C-alpha positions, 0 to 999 in steps of 0.5 A, a space after each residue: 405596455 412595458 411588461 417584462 417577457 419571461 422565457 426559458 433558455 433551452 440552448 445557447 450556441 449549441 450548449 445548454 446554459 449552466 443551471 443555477 440553484 435558487 438555494 445556496 449550497 451549504 458549506 461542508 462542516 467536515 474537512 475535504 479529506 473526511 468526505 473521502 472516508 467511504 470511498 478510500 476503503 472500497 477499491 474501484 472495480 474498473 482497476 481489478 487487473 491492476 490490483 491483481 498484478 500488484 498483489 502477485 508482485 507483492 507476494 513474489 517480492 515477499 517470497 523472494 525476500 524470505 528465500 534470501 533470508 533463509 539462504 543467509 540463515 543456512 549459510 551462517 549456520 553452516 559457517 558457525 558449525 564449521 568454525 565450532 568444529 575447527 575450534 573443537 579440533 584445537 581445543 581438545 575435549 570439551 570436559 578439559 576446557 574451562 572458562 575463567 571469570 
């Protein structure tokens, strides 16, 4: 007479009940950061506009830095030639100038 009744719960207050697995989940043998190994290498396809914008900004930054260094190099080279020219005017011909050690 007092037999248990088995029923399957389909819904509780409009939500499905949480499912419980009869088997416990195994503990991961690797640290959590190593489980991301394959995901980090692949870029998410939904973010391609961001990667394009960041790439364009990176290239623009590299070009700007390169142009600035090129301009500094040209100015330094021009100043060095002017200084050598002025020194050459006061030093006389190169053959008469000797270095002492």
